N, C-alpha and C positions, 0 to 999 in steps of 0.2 A: 209225513209221519211214517216211520218204518214199520213194515209188516214182515220184514225178512230177517229179524234177529234170530230166528230159529233155523235159518237155512243151513248153518254149519252143524246143527245138532240132528236134523232129520234127514232121511233119505241118503245117508252116507254111501250106501251101496251104489247109488246112481251117479256119483260125482264124476266118474271117468267114462261114462257111457257115451258122451257126446263126441269122442275122438275116434269113432270107429272108421269113418271114411272108407278108403279103398280096401283095407285089410283088417277085417274084424278080429278082435282078440279071442282067445279061448274062453275067457270069462263071458264075453258078449254072446258067443255062440251057445254057451251053456245056459246063460240066463234068459236069452231072448232068441231061441231057435227059430221062432216063427218070423223073425225079422228077415231071415234069409230064404224063406220058402213060403210063398203065399198059398200055393196049392200043389197038387201032385204033378201039374203039367208045366209050371213056370219055375225054372231055376234062375237065380240071379247071380251073374258073374261078378258083380261089384267092381267092374272094370269096363271102361268105355272104349278100350283100344280096338275092339272088334265091331263097334257100332258103325254102320255103313254110311250114315249121313243121308241126305235127301237130294233128289233130282228135280229141277224146276221144269214144269211143262205148262201148257195152256196159258201162255202169257197173253194178257189183254191190256192194252193201253187204255186209260180212262182220261177224262178231262182233268182230273185232280191227281193222277198218279198212275198206278198199275195194279193189277191183280194177277195171281198165278196159282197153280197147284204145286205142292211139294210132295213128292212120293218117295217113300222109303227106298233107298238105292240098293238094298240087298237084304240079306236075311236078318231077322230080328236079333238084336243083341240082348235085350231085356236086362240091362245092366243093374238097374235099381227099380225097375217097374216093367210094365208091358209097353213095348214100342207101339206108337200110334202111326199107322201106315200112311195116312192121308192128311195133309195139312193144307191150309190156305195162307197165302201171302197177300197182304194188302198194304200198299204203299200210298200214302196220301201226303201231298204237299199242303199242309194246313194253312201256311202263310209263307211270307218271304223269309221268315226266321225260324219256322218250326216244321220239322219233318216227322211224320208218323209211320213207323214200320211195325206192322202187327203180324205175327206168326201164330196161328191158332189151329186147333184141330178142326177139320172140316165138319165133323159131326156136332161140334159145339157142346161136347160133354164136359170138358174141363171147366173149372170154376173161373169166372171173371167177375169183377167187382160190379154189382148192380148199379144202375144209374140213380136208384133211390138213395144210395149211400154217398156217391160222389157224382155230381152233375158236371160233365165235361162239356166244352163248347160243341155246338152242332157242327155238322160237316160243312166244309167251306163252300161258299157260293161263287167265289172268285177263283180264277185259274192262276196258280202260283208256280206251276211246274217249270215254266220258262223264265221265271224271275227270282225264284228262291235262291238264296246263297248256299243252300245245302243240296247236294246232288246224291241220289241213291244210285249206286253201281252194283252189279252182281255178276257172278259166274253161275251157269246153270247146273254143272255137274262136276264134282259135288257142289250143291248150292252153297254159296257164300256171298256175303255182301260187304260193301264198304261205303262209307259216307265221306264225301269231300266237299270243299268249298268251291262254288262257282268262281269266286274271285281268285282262288289259288288252286287250279286244277292239278298242278304237278306237285303240290306240297304233300307231306305225309298225311294220310287219311285221318279224319277225326275218330273214326271207329272202323275196325278192319278185322273181319272174321275169316279171311282167307288162310288156309293152311300154310301157304307159301310165305305169309307174313309173320308166322309164329315160329317159335323154336322147334327144333326137331324133337319128337316124342318117341318113346316114353322118357320121362324125366323122373329120377328118384325124388323123394320128398324134398321140396324146396325149403320148407321149415323142418329141420331135422327132427324135432320133437313131435311132429305131427304127420303121421302116415297119410292122412287125407290130402296133404299138399303134394303128393305124387301126381304128376301130370301124365296120364296114360295116353292121351291123345286129345285132339281138338275138333272132333266132329260135332255137327249139330245133333244134339240128342233131344228127342221129344217123346217122353214116356208118360204114362198116367201119373207116376209118382216120382219122376225125375226128369228135369229139363236142364240142359247145359248149353251154354254159348260162351265163346271166348273171343276177345278182341285184343289185338296188339295195341300197346301204348308206347310212346317214345320212352326211351330208357330214362328211368328216374323221373317220370312225369309228375307234374305238380297237380295232385288230385286233392279235392276238398269235398266234404260231404259224406254220404253213406253213413247213416246213423240210426238211432241215437247211440252215442258211444262216449266214454271217457277214454280218449286215445293217448297212450303214452307218447306217441310221436308228435302230438299237438294237433293244431287245426289242419295242417297239411298231413295227409295220410302217408303211411309208410308203404312204399311200393316194393321194398326189398332191394333197392339200389342204394348206392352211396353209404354202405355200411348198415343199412336196415335189414330186417329179417322178413318183411312183408306183412300183410294184413289178411285176416279172415274175419270179415264183418258179417255177423249173423243177424238176421232179421226175424226175431221172435219175441214179442212183447213179454217182458219179464219183471216181476217185482223183486228187486234186489237193491241193496244199499250200494249204489254207485261203484261197482267194480271197475277195474282198469282193463281195457281191451276185451270186454265181453259185451254180449247183448244186454240191453237194459230195457227201459220202459217203452220206447217208441221205435217205429220202423219207417225209415225214409230212404228208399232205393234211388236216390238221385245223387249224382256227383257233378262237380264243376271241374273242368280241366283248364289250366292256364298255360299256354305255350309261348315261349320266348324264342324269337329268331335272332340268334347272335349275329347274323349277317346284316340284318337291318336294324337291330336294337329295338325291335317292336314286338309287342305281344298281342295275342288274341285269346279269348276264352270261348269255350262252348260247354254245353251241358248235355247229360245223358240221363234219362229218367225211365226206369222200368216200372210200368203201371201194373203192379201185381201186389196182392196181399199175401202171397204164399210165404210160408216159412222158407228161408233160403240162407245160403252162404254166398257172399260176394268176396272173391279173392283178388287181392292185388299182390302180384308176385313178380320177381325177376329171377329166372333160373340162372344158375352159375354159367358164366361165359356167354350169356345171351346178350345180343345187341338191342334187344327190346324188353320192355316190361309188358305185363299183360293184366287184363281184368277178366275174370271168369265168373259167370253166373251159374249157380247150382240151385235149382228150385225143387221143392218136393210137391209141386202141383201147379195148377194154373196154366198160363200161356206166356209167350214171349212178346210182350206188347211194349214197344220202345217209342219214346219221343226224344228227338234231338233238337237242341236249341243252339242257334248260331251265334248268339252274343252280338258283337264280338268282345264286349267288355264284361267284366264280372257282374256289374250292376245290371246290365242288359240281360244276361243269362237268368239272373234271379227274377227279373221282371217278367221275362218270357215264361218261366215256370209258373209264376203267379197267374198269368193270363190263362194257363191251361187248367190248373187245379183250383183256382179261386184265390182272391186277394184277401189279406188279413181283415178281420173284423175291426170296426171302429172302437177305440178304447175311450171310456169316459175320462175327462181330465183329472178327476180325483184319483183315478187308478195310478197316476204317476207319483202320488205321495208316498210317504214312508209307512210301511205296514209292520205290525208287531204281532207275533204269535209264539206259542210254544205248546208242546205236548206236556201237560203238567200244571196248567192253571186249573186247579181242582174245583174251584167254585166261583160264583159270580163276584164275591168279595175280592178274591185274588185277581180276577180279571179286571175289575173296576180299579183296583189299586194301581195296576200298570198305567192306566190312562191318567190317573192322578199324578203319579210320580214322573211320568214323562212330561207333563205340563209343568210340574214344579221345577224340573230340570231345564225347562225351556227347550226341549228337543222335540221338534215338530212330529206329531203323530196324526196321520190321516185316517188309518184304518186299523181297527182292533179285530183280532181273529180268535176263534176257539177251535181246538182240536177235538178229538173224540171224548175228552173229559166232559164236554157239554151234554152228551147223550145220557138217557136213562137206559141202563142195562146195555150200553154200547150199541144202541139201535138207532138207525137212521131216522131222521125226521122227528126226533124227540128232544126234550131237554129234561134233565134230571129234576124231579119235583123237590128235592131237598137242596142240592148244591147249585142248581141253575133253574129255580122255579120260573115258569113261563111269565108270570105277571111281573116278576122282578127283572127278567130279561127284557121284556117289552119296555119297561121304564128306563132301563139302562141304555137300550138302543135309541130310545127317543131322546135321552140326554145327549148322546153322541150326535144325533142329527141336529139338535138345537145348537151345537157348537161346530157345526159343519164338518163332523167326522162321520165315519161309516163303520159298518160291522159285517164280517164275513164268517160263516161257519163252514165246517167240513161236511161233505157228503161222501160216504164210502160206497163202494160199488155193490157190496153184498147186502141183501135184505134178510133180517133175522127170520128164521122159520118159527112159526107158532110151536111152543113146546108142549102144550096140551090143550084140551078143549076149554079150559077156563082162562087161558092166556089171551088177553085182548091186545092185539097189535094190528091196527087197521092197514098199515102199509103192506103187510103180508096177505091178510084175508082179501083185501081189495084186489091185489094182484092175482089171487086165485080166481076171483069172480071174473076178472077181465082176461084171464089166461095169458099172462105175460111172462111166465118163467121159462128159462132154458130147461130142456127135458133130457132124460136118458133115452137111449134108442128104443126102449119099450114104451115110451110115452109118459112115464112117471116123472115126477119132479127131480131134477138134478139137484142134489143137496150137498153143498160143500161146507167148509168150516172157515170162519173168519172171526173177528173180534167178538161178536155177540154169541158165538157158539155155532150151531148149525144154521146154514144160510141157503138162500136161493139167489138167483141172479137174473136180472131183467134180460129178456130177449128182444133186442132192438129191431128185429125183423118182424115182430108180432104186430098185428093190425091195431091193437089197443095199447101198445106200450107207451106211445107218446101221450095219449090221454091219461094213462096211469101216472106217468112221471110228472106231468103238469099238475094234476090233482094233488099229488103228494107234496110237491114244492109249495103250492098255493096254501094247502092246509097248514103246513108248517109255519109259513109266514103269518097266517091269520091266527095261529096259536100264540104268537108273541115273539117269534124269532124273525123279526122284520129285517131281513138281511138286505144289504146293498149288492151283494154278489155271492158267488158260490165257489167253493174249493172242492174239486173232484179228485179223490185219491183212490188208490188201490185198483185202478181200472185197467189193468193189463189183461185179463181180470185176475185178481189174486185170490187164491184159496189155500188154506194151511194144510190141507190133506190131499192125497192123491185119489182121484176118482170121486164118485158120488158116495162119499163116506158116511153121509147121513142117512142113506137108504137103509131102513131097518134098524137104525141105531137108537139109543136112548136120547131123544131130542132135548130132554131136560138138562143134559150136561152142557152148560154154557161156558165152561172154562176154556181158555186158550191152551193149546198143546205145548206151551213154553212159558217161562216166567218173564213177565214184562220188565223192561229196564226200570231201575229205581225201586222195584219191589224186593221184599226179603228174598235173598238168594241170588239176586242179580243187580247188585249196586253198580253204579257208574263211578268207579273209584280211580280210574286212570288219571295221573297228573296230565296237565296240558303237554302237548308235543314239545319235546326238547328239554323238559324240566327234569332234573335229577335231584330227588329229595335227599339223597344221602350226602350230596354236596351243598345244596342250597337250603336245606331244611324243609319243613312241612308246609310253608305258606303258599307255594304256587305262584308267588308274585313275579312280576316282570323283572324286578331288581331286588336284590338283597344287599343291604349296606352299600348301595350305589353301584353294584356290579350286576350287569345283565346276566340273567339265569339261563336263557335258552342255549342249549348245547354245552353247558358246563360239563367237563369231563369227557366230552366226545371228541373223536377225531374230526378234522376239518374236510375230509374227503366228501365230494358231492355225490351224491347218489344218481155188338154188331146188332142187329135187331134181336136176334135170338141169342140168349145167353145161357150158358150151362150152369146147372146146380153144382156140378163138381163131384167131389168124392161121395157126397151124400146120396148120389144116384148112380154110382158106378159099382160094378161087380169086380171082385178080385183085388180090391184096394185095402191095404192095411191101415186102418184109421189110427191105431194106437202107436205103432212103431214102424214108420215108413222105412223101407230098406236103406235109403240114404239118411244117415243121422247127421243133421245139421249140428253146428257147434253150440248148441244151447248150453249156457253156463250151468244150468240147473241139472242137466242130464236129460232124462226122458222128457218129451214135450209136455206131458201132463203133470209134471211135478210143479207144485206151488201155483197152479192155475186150474182152470176148468179143463177137464179131460177132452182129448181131441175127438172122442166119439160122441160127445154131447151134441144134441140136435137142436136146431133152430126152426122157427116157422119158415115155410117155403121149402123145406127139405135140406137146408144147408147144414153142414156139420162144422164143429169147432175147428177141425184141422184146417179148413179152408178160410174161415172168417176170424180166426183168433186175433190177428193183428188189427182188426177193424173195431173191436169192442170199445176202446177208448174214444175213437173218433165218433162213433155212433152215439155214445153217451153225451159227448160234448155237444153234438148237434141237437139232441133231444133237450138238453138242459138250456141251450141258447134259445131254442124255440119256446120252451116253457117260460123262461124269464121274459121274453117278449110278450107273451100272453098275460103274464102276471103284472108286469110293469110296462104297459103299452108305450111305445115310442122311446123308451129309455134304453140306452145301449147296455146290453148284458155284459157284466164283468165276470169272467170265469177264468180260473187258473186250474190247470189239469196236468196230470202226470203222464199218462200214456197217450201218445199221439201217432198220427199217420198222415200221409199226404192229404192236404186240404183241411187239417185240423185248425189251422190259423183262421179260417173263415168263421170259426165258432168260439175260439178260446185263446188264452195265453197259456204259458207253460212255466213251471219251475223245474229246476234241474235235478230234483229228486233228493234222496236221502244221502247227502254228502257227508264229509267228515271234517271235524275241526282240526284241520292240518294245513300247513302252508302249501303243500302240493295241490290241495283242492282249491285254495285261493287262486292259484294259477289256472287250474282246470276251469274255473268259473268263466274265464274269457273265451276259451275255445268252445265251451258249451253255448254261450250266447252267439258266437259267430256261426256255429253250425245252424242254429235255428233261424238266423237271418236267411240263410240259403234255403231252409225248409219252408219259408214263408210263414213262420210263426215268430214274428219279431219281438212280441212282448214277452220277454223271458228274463229270468234271473235265477240266482242260486239262493239257498238258505244262508243268509249272511251270518258270518262268524262260525258257520258249520252246524250241522244237525247232530251227527253221531259223535259221542265223546265230549270231552271237556275242552272248551276254548280257553284262551288266556287274554290278558289285557292287550298285549302287542298285536296278536293276530286279529282280535276283534276290532282294534283301532284301525288297522290297515284295511280290513274287510268292509267296515262301515263306510270308509272313504271310497273304496272301489265301487261298491254297489250303488252309491249315490250317483255314479256316472254310467249306470246300466239301466235298461228299461224297467224291469220289475224289481222293486226294492223292498225286501222283507227279511227281518231277523226272525229266525225260527230254530228251536232246538228240541232235543228229545227229553222224554220223561226221565227224571233222576239225575240228569247232568247239571253241572253248575249253571246258575242263572247267567244270562248273557245279554240282558236288556242294556241298551247303550248308556243308561244312567248309572250302571253299577260301578264304573270306574271314571274318575274325573277326566283322565286323558281321552277316553273313548267318548265321553259326553262332549268334550270340547271339539274333538275331531268331527263328530257327528253334526254338531251345530254348524260348523264351518262348511262341511260338505253339502249338507241339506240346503243351506243358504244359497250356495252356488246352484244346486240342482233346481231349486224353486225359481231362481232368477232366470234359468235357462228353459223354463217350461214352455214359453212360446216357441222356442226352437225345437224342443222335443215334440211338441204337439204338431208342429208343421211337418216334421219328419214322418210322424205316424200317419198324418193325413195323406202324405205322398205314398206311404206304404199301402194304405187302404185304397187309394185311387189308382196307383200305377204299379205297386209291388216293389218299389225302390227300398232297399234295406236301410233302416235307420242307423244301425251299428255296422261298421265296415272294417274289414282287415285293411291294412295300409295299402296293399297292392290293388285293392278295389279302385282306389283313387289315383294311384301311381303305378299303373300296370307295366311300365317298361323299366322298372328298377328291380332286377333279380335279387338284390340283397334284401328285399322286402317280402319275398314269396313265402318265407318260413317264419315271419315275425308274428307271434301270437302272445307276446307279453305286453304289447301295446295295441291300441285300436283307435279308430276314429269314430266320433259321433257325427253323422252326416259327413260332409266334405271338409268341415271347418274346425272341428275341435279334436285335438290329439290328447289322449290320456295315456300317461306313463306311470302306472302304479308301482309301489314297492310290493314285491311278492316273496321276499325272503326275510328272515328274522335278523335282529342284531345289526342293522345297517342304518346309516343316515344319509346315504346317497343311492341313486339308482341310475343305471345306464339305459339310454334310449336313443333310437335313431330318428332323425328328423327327415322325412321324405322330401323329395324335390331336388336333391343333389345340389343344393345351394341356390337353386332358382326360385325357391319359395322362402319367404321370410316368416318365421314363426315367432310369436310374442307370448310371453308369460301371461297367463290369464289374470293373475292377481296384481302384478306390477305393471304390465304392459310393456316391459322391457323386451327388446329384441334378443333372441337367443343367439349366442355365438356358437353355432353348431358345426361340428365336423361334417364333412361332405361324404355321404355314403357309408359312414361308420357310426358307431355309438358315441354319444356325448354323455359325460357324467354330470348328473344334476343333483343339487342338494335336495334331500328328502328327509328332514327330521321327522320324528314320530308326530303324527297329527297333520302332516302336509302331504297332499297328493299333487303331483305335477300335472298341470293342465295347460295346454298351449292353443292359441288361436292362429289360424292361417291367414296370410294376407289375401286380400281380395274378397273378404267376407263382410256381409252386413247382417247383423243378428239382432232381432228384436228381443228385448228382455223385459222381465218384470223388475222395476227399479226398487221395489220395497218388499222383498220376500217376508211373509208373515207366518204365523203358526200353522194355518191350514191353507189349502189351495184356494178355497173360496175367498178367504180374506186376502190372499196374495193377489188374486185376479181382480179384486175390486180396487187395487191400487194402481198407480200410474205405470206407464211403460218408459223404457229407455231404449236407445239404439246405439249399438257398438259397430263402428265401421273401421275396418283395417285395410287401408289402401295398399295396393301392390305398387310396384315400381313405376307403373304408368299412371298412378292415381286412381285406378279403377277398383270398384268393389260391387258386389251384387248379392242380393238375398231376397227371400220371400218369407211371408208369415201368413198362415191360415188361421182364421179366427171364427169360431161359432159359439154356441151356448155351452159346449163341453159335455152334453149329455144326451141330446136328441139323436135318434137314428137318422142318418142321411137318407134321402135328400132333406136338408134343413137349411134355413137361411144362414149364409156364411159370407165372409169377406176375405179376400186375398190382397195383401199388401205387397208391393214390389218396391225394393230399394235399389236404386242404381246410382252409383257414385262415379264421378270423373273428376279430373283436377278442378278443385275449387267449387264443387257443388254435389249435392245429393238430391235426387228426385224421388219423391214418394208418390207412387200411383196406387190407387185403391179401387177395387171392383167387388161388387156383391151387394146383397140386400141386408145383411146383418148389421145392426147398429152397434158400433163400439163406443161405449160410454166413457171409458177411461182415456185419458189424454197421454200424448207423448211428452214426457216431462223434460228429458235431456237427451242430448246426442253427444257421443264421444267419437272423434275421428283420430285414428292413429296413422302416422306416416305422412303427415302434411307439414308444410312450412308455416311459420307464424304469419297470420294475416294482419292486416290493418283494420279490416272491417268485416262484420258478419251480418248477413241479411236472412230474414225468414219471410217467405212470400213477398219478397221485394222490399221489406221494411227493415231498416237497420236496427240492431239490438246491441245492448252493451253487456248482457249477462253471459259473458264468456271469459275463459281463461286459457292460456297456452303454457304447456310444460315442455320445454325444449328437449329434456333428456329422453323423452319418449316420442318426440314429435307429435304431441297430443294436444288436440283442440277440444275443449269441453264446453258445450253450449247448454246452459241450464235455464230453468224457469220458462219453458216454451209453452206448455199447455196446448199443444197442437192437436187439433181434431183430426183423427185418423180416418174419418169417413169422407174426407175430401182430399184431393191431391195437394201436394205442397212441395216446395223446393227450399233448400237451405244452401246458401252460397257464401263464399268467403274469398277474400282477395287481399 
């Protein structure tokens, strides 16, 4: 739900302040003179060309790596802060696949992420320095390091900070419109408010990750080669409606690089993770005439704490990252159902009506949601006594539960401040009693402004904040809002004013500083994208008199033990406007969020911990739900995330737009979060901002049915977009959800593997086919696991879609619906029929997939039905697959069973291991790619309930009623 509709109206004077970089403008110097001079003794050059770098001394080899001192090699340059003269280098071979390189200030004054926030693995007990595939190399003066593979010592380094490996500097702005992309030099810079490190990359490297972002270049990032302009990825959590190529809700400083060797036609992947919460810019650039690209890190605090992952496959890199920061939380099975929400269900009657109408339309609905309309006076942990009376809500939620459905409400990040002494609002007063609010530097409450008016914000570093949060959530549930999960919004954290604007203000003023969408003065009147009312009339329909309306009248052109508190305990640090201005899309760092000088328990300041707020709320909410619903898996969907958020929450892709471009962006967003180890992710289906239309919603409901989190949600005042609103959308939704629910055993197994091993459930095509360069930039298709290929329609007014089939002819792909083999072009696109209401889905040969054979209205009803098995034999007659089964809701460890399906010519073996009892039977088996048999046997006994369809080489065996708790074999000859 958008909190950023006012962003274009407020703070206009700050819109361009984020581009100061190397050469500040006259406006910036006039408005913010203190940015450029902290005191009378330190002048900032805003240029790193004179920075001397560091010299390595005191090298000591250890069992697990090495340590050394790094001393400033010359006079201080104080480019954007005060140089720190003495650093420590620690290199640790954590495992054979992970290398840790940590450069930090010897005094431990700089901020580092406390272990209470993210718990990393303990120091290695085994020696890996002689077996690791990653090798740390260094030059002592000036200090530089590079990382190579033991298996390829002479290959281009994976990471290389040597000046000799980088282009000659200085270099004028690489992005001509942005002076900060001037590259004055590449020394190691380590100042209290500015750190810089640069590594060479292969020219036009295949880089993925670094987010969260809606990237115009797609899933593969723009390095500035091959016609690109480059990337400036800013990490500063920000409440904003999904802008393109700017910082948004989450911060994830990890990238995966995929390298192809044209001499061997083989590829390898590796990963680089900067373990830092600091506000930062990460640049991917290729200077003119350079024979290399580069990645440059620019931080405004913290340390340079790097982890390198050796892969060598994309999936392995992602798994290795998960081993470090934590594996994804286990999702309840019901979470994979269809969810429905909107900002604008104004009362319980309207909310209940959606449940009724979805059932009348026979469109499965698993979870009903409410946005802030639920609240009394827009206050957290309440329900409006008139429009959502607690007793009626309790009854409504119990009705849902009786029908195996669920309910989720929103929880916003800000807590309303008591407006006067007669105002009774326990979540605020209890927070005062427990001392849990973020404070101003003078110790008073920091008071911002959000939906309910003036607000305070929980301080997750406080000793009592977990207790407070658990109490508030438990009290809310006991009041009648008996939720099954929680939706966390606005947790970047968002505030509508700059600074502690409520300090000394009239707290009784509870109005928002802008007009809400749909309210008088701010109607949502735009026609759906591509609709021209002067040509097609006022209806807004997909067709008028049989003619498609999209684009009518338009042209066809495409468009360590001791950890530092950080800035909170350092002198001479500018908390409000650091000398280096990162490219925050909002301008100054305190705009639309809590001010950077706000203080937290333990002495931390917001400047250092800003990017952690959402993660810490997610962790607190997860722990609270475990306390309230013991042994049940918490279901949480959150907006702002950081490294390790996946241990606690899923994610939705924020306040997107009802536009075809954002339908495409949906895929890259989901792929990003697989890399970030937050795999349970999806977008607001049909779009949040603006008005959707029938065709867009039709295509989007199909696409989202084949992505992990599946929710339709839109803004207040926009056209209703529930899938029953149009017959074609209803039909497409029923078909897509039917396939989704049949695939639930497959989805559930993929997520069990994600939670156990970190393996991504949704994959870019090159994840599974790493040696096919034509796939490296593909992000209009994707794979579910290794076996299911999805090729959605992402453009209007079409009845076909182009897609590439991986494998270069060595893999046989079959249509999911017909089981026909696709006659695919090798290494290039194939055109597929895609009439409205149809999404192309194909299954790979060599797969064995357990399915629900009778998808029903709810997931509980579906899972009570029988199973079926789909086997697609490869050219050798082989196929393989597994299925993980448990009760779908208990936090592991819990009784479970793993089924293994192994096919060879003429037989399928089913092995079963575990203690969970599967009550449902295997009803039928379909084998594709086999010749017609004369007999079929199950557990050695001949059966007659089979048929063969020669066109698909398909053998269908039915009426089996096989017990999946014991091993079995199906043979045919």
